[in-house]
N, C-alpha and C positions, 0 to 999 in steps of 0.2 A: 217241825220239831219245838217239844217247851223248853226255855231256859233250861229245868230244873233235865232235864235227861243232855243238854249240851254243855255241861258245867261236871267238872273232875270232882267230890266233895275231896275234905282234907283228909287223910285216914286217922285213926285216932291215935295212932303211935309216935305220928310225928313231930316233931320241936319244936312248937311256937314261943318259945319264954324265952328270949333273950335274958333277963335281967340281970342273973349274975351264971353265964354261960359261953362259952366261943360263937360270932355269929360267922357268916358266911362272909360279909362284909368288914366284919374286924380281924377275921385275919387276912383279908387278904389287904388292910388295910386303903378300900376301898373310899373312904372317903381325902385320903390324903393322892392315892390316883387321878383323882377320877379333880379333882379340883387343882389337877395339873393341865388344866386344857387352860391356857389363858390369849385369846385370840388380844394385839394391840392394832388392830383396826377401827377405825372411828369416823362411821361408825359403825360398829360388828358388820362385817363382811362374811356373809353366810359361808362360803369355802374356803373360809381362812380355820377356820375347826377339822376340816378333812384336812389343809395340811398339815396341821398341828400334830393330829395324831396319828398320822399317814408317820410320821419321824419320830415319834416314842417311840409307836410299837417296833418300827425298827429296834431301836434302842436297846428296846428290852431283849428283842430274839435277841441282838447281838450279846447280852451278857449273857444268854444261856450260852450263847459257840463259843464267848469268853472261859466261859465254867466248866464246858465240854473241853476243850480242847489242855484249855492247865490243866484236865485229869488225864486225858490221852498222852498227854506228852509225861507226866508222873507215871504213867503205867508204862509206857514205856520203855523209861530211864531204871524203870525193876523188871525187864523183860516179862512184863506183864500185855504179852501182848492179846490175848482174847477178850477182855476188856476193854483195851483203847479202843480195838475194831469196832465195839457195842458205840460204844464214845464219837466214833466217827462218822457211825451209821444214825449215829443221834443228827447230832451237826447236816450231812447231806441230807435230813429233810426238813431243815427249820431254814437251810438256802432254798429251797424250795417253795415253801413259804413267802421265805421276806422279797422271790422273783416274782412269784403267783402277785404282790402284794406291791408291783407298780401298774397294774393294769386298773387297777382301783386312785390313785393317782395320776394315771392316766386321762380321766377324766375328767380334770382340773382344764376346759378349753384356758387359752392366752385370756382374752378380756375374761376373765374372771380370776386369772394370777393377777391380773399386771393391776388389776385393783385393790391390793396387799400387798404385793410385791417391795413397796417401798417399806415397809415398818419393817421388813426381813433388817434392813441398813446393810452389815457385809455377814450377818451370820451364813453361813453355808455346811453341805454338811460334809463339804472337804476340812472340817472344825471338829469330825467326832472322833476324837478319844478312841472309843474302844470300834471304828472298823478300822483306825489306825490300828493300834492292839492286836484286831484277828488277822489283817498282810501281814501287822509285823512278826508275830505266834507262826504264819506259814511261809517266812520268811522273806519276803519281800520290806528290806530293810532300810528307812532312809535316815540316818541319825539328826540330820538337818528340819527331820518332819515335828524334831522338837521343840523347836522357837515357836513352832503356830501357839503352844501351849503353857507358854512362861507368864503369862499371869493365871494361869489355875494349876493349884500345887498336887489336887491331887487327878488328874489327867498324867499334865504331869510325871508325876509319878507312876503310873499307870503303862505309860506309853512307854517309858525308859526304862523302865522294869522288862517289859515285853523285849524292848531293843538289847538289852541285857541278858538276855537268857537263851539258851538254843532251841530252838525252832522246833516244830514237827518232826520236818525231815531231816533235822540233823542229831534227832533224836531215836527217829526209824535207822538211822544208818550207821547211831549207834549199835544200837540191838541186830544188826545183821553183821557186824564187825566181833559181837559177843560170840554169835552165833556160827564164826568161822565162815560168812565172807570175805572175803578178801579187800578189803577200804583201805585208803591210801588215806596211811596216814598222817598226809599233809590234813585229806580230806574231815580227818576225825581232831585234827588240832587249829583246826581253821578260826579267827577272829568271827563268834557267833553275832558279833554288833555288823558286821558285812550284812549286806544284799547277798542270799545267795546266784553266782554265775555257775554258767554250765561247764560240768566239768566230763574233758575228753574218758578220765580213765575210770570212772562209774560203769561206764556205758557195757564196757565186757563180762563185767556182774552182774545188770540187769539180763544181759543176753539169756547172758545159763540159766539162768532163771525160769525167762521166761521160755526159753526152746524145751524145760524142763517141767512145765510146771507143776505134776505128779509128785516126781520128785522135791520140787521147790512150794508147796500149797502154800503154806504162812510167810510166808519174802510176797509171794504172788500173790494170793489174797490182796495183801497189804498196800502193794503196788500200784494194782486195780481201783483199791478206794483212797486213793491218793489221785490217782489220776481224774476218781470222781470228784473227787474235794476240788480238782484246779478246772471241771469241765462247767461248775456246779456255781462257780465262781466267775468266770467265765458270762458265761449266760447273767447271771448278776448285773456283771459290769455293761453288757451291752442296751442291757433292756435296761438300766438307767439312764446310757446314752442315746437312748428310743425314745422314752418318756421327758427328760429334758427337752432337745432338739421339740418336741412337738408339739410342746408347751413354750416354749423363749426362742424357738427358733436355733441360731448360732450368736446373740448376745452375748456379753460377756454374762461371767457371774456372777452373785454376787459378795462374796468372795473374794471376786479379782480375776480369780481363772479367766480366763479365752472361751471357759461352758462345752462347749461341743467338740471343740480338734482336744482340751485338756483331757475329757473323759476316751474322745479317739485312743491318745498314747500309752492311756489305761490295760490298752486289749495287747497291747504287746508283754506285757509285764510276766512273768509266767515267776510260779513256787517251784515246779520239779521236773526241767528240762529234759532231763537223760531218760525220762520212762516215759516219755514223745518220741522223744530220739532213739530210744528200744525197735521201737514201730519199722523203721528203719531195716534195721540188719536181721530181720527176721526173716 
């Protein structure tokens, strides 16, 4: 095959002069984005770039998750359920991408990671403000976590705002109450800065919804979307745990945690316990 036949000609209408036009790289500010990967190992270890890109892309996806969850909370507060569910559906797709992304980092072997792990110092994913804000927005709140961000005003403000705001579940329960469902007053007036805990009084409400889905379709569909969110989050946590175990075994974490045992305990945390408890009642 000749070179000419294996080359795609540029169509005459394609813009190639960007002297005074917006370009792809300009719109995305790629000069800034692609200069943000700065390995610290010396000499630079080949696999440190993988480690940096993995975590930076995770932070970009978390930024979008927060954007979508924030909008979903607002829409639920405004009783606009359909567009809120659209945003939640997008978050579910992002979660799947984040979970699959662990398979890339899992190609990093213990020997490879060990050659540059020391340059991380005490840096750890535990210190991700966006991850913590996502957890808080879904209801796993812990005011003690704010101490981690005391030296970073922007991160502290982000996590603090998520702590003070009603969670996605709080907003859904408020919508249910306005729709005529018997949500207990103490639930609606609870201190939203506290972690959500199992509330038995809600189970009969969800039992009614689940026993007649057609009569309660909007509420039923939302419940199942929330269960999907939690399932996806737990899968992400588990994949994180197994990737860490594969790369460093049971070493302590760079941030000072016990490592795998610490991550294991996170699997016991739940966002929407009543939506699982209702299944036993059916």
